[in-house]
N, C-alpha and C positions, 0 to 999 in steps of 0.2 A: 530462550529459542535460537533455537540454530536460521539464519538466512536462508531461504529456499531460493530459488533464481528459477525454477521452472514447475511445472504442474507438475512435471514427472516425479519430482525432487520432493513436491510437497505432499501428492501422493503417498513415495514411497516412505516419508519423514511420519506420517499419519497413521500407517499401517502397521509400523514397526516401532516404533516410540511407546512410551511408559507418556501417557499425557497427565497422569495425575501428578508427573514431579512437577509441575507448571500449572500456575495460578493464572488460568484466559477468562476468569469471572468478569475482567475489566475489556474485553473483545468486543468489537461492537460487529455488525452485517454495512460493510461497503458497495456502494455500485461503481461500477467502469465504464466510461463509455467506451462504446469499440468501436464506431465510427466517428470520423476525424471532422473537427467542427470547419463548417462551411468558409467562414469568414477568420482574419488575421487577429489574434486578441495581443493587443500592444499593451504592454505595460505605462500607465500614467505616474509619474511622479513630482507629489508636488514641489515646489522651490521652498527650499529650508529643511527639508527631511536630512539633508547629506550637507555634514559640515567639512 
């Protein structure tokens, strides 16, 4: 599966590609958050994880 960097590229690929060449059975729907989060998320690292 090629890397598609824009919606337009994805639309062109789907419109012109022979999708039978790809095994798409493992694809799952994804949800994307459009609006930015209102709070800052900072990762917490537990002591002892990094050596």
